[in-house]
N, C-alpha and C positions, 0 to 999 in steps of 0.2 A: 569271647562272643565272635561270631558272624558279622563283617560289615553289611549294611544294605545293599540291596543289590543294584547298587547304581555306579558309575565309573569313579574310580579315586587312582590317584596317582601314589605310589608307595616309594618312600625312600627311606634310608637307612639314618637311625639316630646319630650324632655325632659319637665319636668313641667316648670322650670324657662325660659326655651326657647319659652314658649309660653305665653307669659305674654306682658301687654301693653307696659313695658319698654323696650321691644327689637322690636319695630315694623319697624324701621326704614331700609333703604338700605345703607350699607357703601361702601365706594370706600378708600381704603390703594394705596398708591403709593410710591415707591422708585426711586431713581435717583444714577444710575450707572455711573462713568464717562470714560466707554469704551464701545465700542460695543458688545452686547452679543447676542449669539445665540437664538433667538426667539422661533425657532422650538425645540429646546431642554430643554428651560422653558417649554414648552406645553405638550410636550413628556412626561417628568420626573412628572409633574404635574397629568398627567392622570393616569401615571403608579402609582403613589401614592394612586389614588381614586381606584384603582382596587385591593388593597391588604386590604384582612379581613374585619373588620368592618368600615375601612375608605371608603368603597363605600357607607355609608348612607350620605357622602356629596356629592355624584353625584346623590343622589334619589330627586326626583321631589316633591316639596311643597304642601301639598294639605288639605283642611279643610273638616273633616267628618262630620256626620249628627248633630252630637253633638257641632259642631264649635269648636272641637278641631283640633291642628296640627297634622298633619302625615308625614311621609317621606314614598314616594313610589318609591323603589329601584329596576332599571331593571336587569333583570336578566343578559344581557349583555349590555356593551355599545356599541353604534355604530357610524357611520358619522350621522343618524339620530337623533339618542340620545345621544351625547356626556355626557361622564361624564365632561366636562369643557367646557365653551363656549372660542372661541379663535378669536383674532384677531390681526392684525400684521399692523402696518401703518410704512411705510418705507420714511426719510425723509434724506438720508444718504447724499444726497447732501449739505446737512446744517448745519453748527455748531450749538449746541442749545442755544447758546447765540445770533445768528445772527437770529433766526426765532422771528417775532412778539412777540407769545406767549412766547415762552422759554426764551425771553430777561428778562421777567416777573417775572420768578421763582425767590424764595428765594435764598439770597447768602449769606455766611458770611460777616461782615463787620469789621472794625477795632475795631470799638468801638459798643455798643448797638444801636439797630436800630429797627423800626417799620417798617414792611414792608407789603404789599398787600397779602393778603389771600387767593386770589379766581383764582391765574393763574392755577393751577393743574386741577380745576375744569373746564375751559376753553379747556385745551388741552386735557382732556379725551375726549373732545366732539369733535375732530379733524375729528376722523373717520367716515367712512360710518354706522357703526352700531348705532342702538339705544338700549341702555341698560336697567334695570329694574330699576325704580324709588322709587317704593312703594313693599310693600310687595302683595299686588294685582296681580301684574305684573307676580308674581311667581306662584302662586295660579292659575291664569287664560291660562296658555301657560305650553309650554314643556321646558320651559327654567330651566337649570342647576342651583345650588345654586351659583355656581363659575363661575366669568369670567374672562377671562385673556387676559389684552389689551398691547401689548408691542409697544412702539414707538421709532423707531432707530433713531438716528441722527449721524452725521459723527464722533463724539467724545463722544456721551453719550448715554444711554437707559434710559427710563422711563419705569417701570412696573408697573401696575395697576393690584390690584385684587378687582372685585363687588362681594358683597355677601349680603345676608339679616342679619342683626344683629341676628335675631331669631336660627342663627347658631351657632356663635361665641361670644366672646368676645374679646378684646386684648389678654388676654396671651393664650387663645385657638390659636387665630391666628399667635401668635408665636409659638405654638407648631406646628402645620400645616407648617409654612415656614421652621421650624428646619429640621421636616424630610422632607419636598419635597426637601430641600438642600441634604439630604442623599442621597435621589433616583438619583438625578442630579448627585452626586459623584460615583455613582455606589455602594452605600454601603444601599441596600435593607434590608440587613440581619441584621441592626440595627435601622430599622424603629420600634418605638414603637406603641402597640396596641391601638385602642380605645376602651375603655371597653364597654361591652355589658351593663351594669347596669349604673344607674345613682346616682354618689355618692353623688349627692345633697338630694336624697332620704333617706340617711344615719344620716344625720346631725341632723334632727328634729325627730329621731327615736322613741324619750323616750316617754313614756305616757305622755299625756298631763297632766299638773299640775305638772309634777314632778319638772320641770326646774323654772329655777329664771326667774322673768321678765325683760324685757327690762328696761335700766336704764332712758331712755326717753318716758316710759307707759304715763306718765301723761301729755306729750307735744303732745299726737297724737291727729290728727285732724278728726274728723268725725262730722255726724249731722249736724247742723245748723253752726256748725263753719267750717264746710267745704264748705259750701255755700258760706260765710263771705269770706274765704280764695279764693274762684273762683272769686269772685267779684274783689277782689283784683288785680287778678292778670288779668282778665278782663280790668279793668282800667288800668295797666300799659302798655296792648297791645294796646290800644287804645288812650291813653295820653301820655305815658311813653317815655322818648328819643328813638330814631331810634338807633337799635345796630350796629356796624362796626365790620366786620371780618376783621381781621388783624393776624401779626405773628408776636412776639416780639423775637429778636435774643439777648440774654445775653453773648457776648464772658465770657471766664473763667476768665478775670481780674474783670469783673464786678460780677461776682456770688461769687468770694471771698471777694469782698467790701460790699456786700448784706450780708454775712455771719459774716463780722467783725460788720457791723453796728447790726445785731441781737444778737450777744453776749456781743457788748459793752452795749446795750437796756437792757438785760435781767442782767447784772452786776450791771448796776445802779438800775434798780426796787428791785431786790432780796437782794441787798448789799451783796452779796456774791461772792466767786472764788472759784472752777470753776463755770459758768455759768450753769445753767439748761439743760441737751441734747435738741436739736431741730437738725432734721436732717435738709439737702438741699432741701429736699421735702416740708418741712414744711415752710419754709423760702421763698420757690419761692410760694407756695399757699397763704402765708400771703402776698406777694405781690398784689395778685390779689384779695384779701380781703379789703385790704386797697384801693386799686384803686376806687372797687365797692362801698363802704361806704361812700366815700368821694362824689361820683357823688349824693349820697341823699339828701346831703344837710343839714347844721347845724340845720335846725328848723324840719328837718324829725323828727317823733315819731316811725317810722317804726322798725322792729326788721330787723337781716339780718340772715336767714336761710343756713348756709353752708353746701352744701350737697357732700358729700368728697367721691370718689366712693373707695372701698377697693377690693380687689379679696380675693377670699375663699379658693384657695389651699393650702396656705401655713400658715394654721389658725389652724390646727388639727396635730401637732407635735405626740400627745400620740395615737391619734386615728387612724392615717394613711387612714383616708378617702379618700384623695387623694395622691394617691401613685406616684409623678409624675417621679419618676425613673423606673417604670414598665408600665406607661400609658401615652398616650397622650390625655388629658382631652381637647377637641376641642368642645367646649360649653358656656353656658355662666354662671360663678361662679362669681359672685360679686353681692355686694351690696352699699350703701350708707351709712357711719357714720354722722351724723347731730350734727353741733356745733351752738346752736341759741346764737345771741350777740345780744344786745339792740343796737340801734343805736348809743347812746352815747360810750357805747363800743368798737363798730367797728371804732368809728371814732375816739377815743382818746388812745386806746393803741397802744403803738408804734409795730413797725415792730417785734422786738424780743416779744415780749408780745403776741401779735397776733398769731405769730409761736408756742409760748409754750401751748397757749389756743389750737390750733391744734394736739399738740403733746399729751397733756391731753386727747384731746376726742380719739385720736387713742388709747391710751393705755386704757381707758374705755370702749370702746363699740367694740374692736377685740377680747378681750378675748375669751376662747372657750364656756364659758358657754353663752356671751352675743350675740356670733355670732348664737350660737343655739338657743336663744331666738327669735332675730330678725328673723332666717328664720321661725319657728313656725309661727310669727306674719304676715309673709308676705304669707306663705301659705295659711292660715288660711282665711286672706282676701281677697286673690283672687279668692278662692273657693267660697266666700260669696258674693262678689261686684263685681269681675272682676278687681280690683283695688289695689296695692301695699299699706303698710301704708306710710303715710306720718307723720313726726314729724317735728312741726314748731309751730309758734302762728300764729293768725287768719290775722296778721297784714304782716307778713314776707315777706320780698323781698327774692327771691331763687336763690340762687348762686352755679349752678353745676360746682364743680370742678374734675380733675381727673389727676392722672399721668402716664403715659405710661413706664416708666422708667423701670419697672419689666420686660416688655416685652423685653426688650433688643434686639431691632431690628439691633441696628449698630453692634450689634456681631453674632448674632445667622443667621443672612443673609449672606450667602456665595455664588455667582453664578460664582464662580473663574471656574466651568467646563465649562461654558457657554460662557467664554470671547472668544470674536474672535481676538482680538488685542494682538500683541507679547509684550506690554508693558502697564503697568500701572503709569501712571502718578503720581498718589498722593500715590504710595505704599500698598493701599489698593485692591488687583486685586479682579474683584467682590464683593467687599464690597458697601454698600451706602455709598453717601456722604449727601444724605438727606432723610427723609421720611417723610410722612404725613399722615393725614386721613382727610375725610370730608363724611358729607352725600350725596348721590347720588343725589337728589333732583337738578333740574337745578336752582331753587330759594334757597335762603336762607329762612330756616323756621323761621317765626316770634315768634314764640314761644320759640324759644333758644336764651334766654337775660341771659346776666351776666355770660356767660359760660367761662372757664379758664381750658384750656386743656392742660396740661405739656407734650409734646411730648417725651422729654427724653433729655439725655446728649449725645452729638457725640463724638468721642474717641478723640478731642480735648480738652474737657471740656466746650465745650460750650452748652448752652441750647437753646432750642427753644419751644418757647411756643404759642399755637394758642388762642387767644381770641373773644369772641363774646361782645363787652363792647360799652359802650356809647362813645361819643367824649369827655367827660367829665372825664370819668375813662382813657382813653385812655391819657389824659393830666397828670394825675393825676400820672401816671407812670413815664411820663418823667420828672416832679418834683420829683420825689424819686430819680429817677436816677443821676437827675443833682445835687440833694443835697450830692451824693458821689464824686462828681467831674467826673462825667460819663454823656459827652453830648449826647444826645440821638437825632438819626439823622430818618427822615420819608425818607423812600425810596420808 
């Protein structure tokens, strides 16, 4: 599609924003248990996108003649060419719990629970507007990258942001929302600028051959091995178990029980006290790994390649490549670390031992030198083949994992200045009671298999986890929780 005949500044997308890993369209949503002024939310987000290099977030996405992603930034935003698309759906005669779809939304429970994971997707489709579902929907239209949808109930507000993953990852979105809230509160002078340069270009700036190799260099899949790997993946798509999208709620009591179990496992296995350190995130991740491994069956000889997303902004304390105190890095700055477990290991290791394997993998693969090596590997592979590097065995079952706790959405979101009600029943005025994220496609992507997305810990210490797992994996999670004396209910 040709751009409208008015001036636009053209800038190249950042290298890792223009890759196959981020071709999806995302929808992020929070629930706030008061009524919010939707117009204030819209006005403040639009105002943010008028500040300095934040304007790039209102630019239109295009492919140039070399099929590289570009951002065409209007000289001025207008009603015809807005910085942000906006829709407000008013349902203020109805409490959210009385609405047929609102009643299906996730809720905290007394004990652990497995809940439906698709209600937000259905709710976001209530309005009359059709939102982009693929990157092509942006490339072939005058659609701004960000769409704000607000659904107002009598006692609650849902705020949706739809955007292409090519614009930002979770921590970039966190920086965006934090600065949006500053504008909403009238603190425009505190807004951090988006840098003109791409910090990712500085990570692998050494001359080729001067850095160390990646620790899994011998596990890199290429050539004929990649063909075999692809055939295994195709087999899983055609004949493997169907995935079920659900949401796991773990109250703080259950989280503590899992931590005690993991520490006990390690004390028994390592024969020493104190047990080796593992984080809460390691333990939550190992719960997902154990459930996926068990679903493979005792007779399976296939390995499990755990692909755990890690962010890059905090990995260079000495180089200060990402200066988050001075800049808002709204971009994609993440890779995955890979832990390859044999089928037997994945099934036999205890919860604590699995968590320790993840901790060891994090330590080994997220050092500054290893991150630089991985950046070089990915950049070279993408420039040569258009595909990122994959570390696995040819028969590996992939298990994509992520943990959004560092994004801190429960802490950084503050829509207090937009609250219409005089009181806030939960004592967190303008703060979210829940948030989630999902891809914007109306149908579940069948290639999304064995996905474990830790959304984070709410202010009460409860964990929320999105999963796209087989029925057998969900049953394993129930069994694990029951073994801790925690009865898990399906809601």
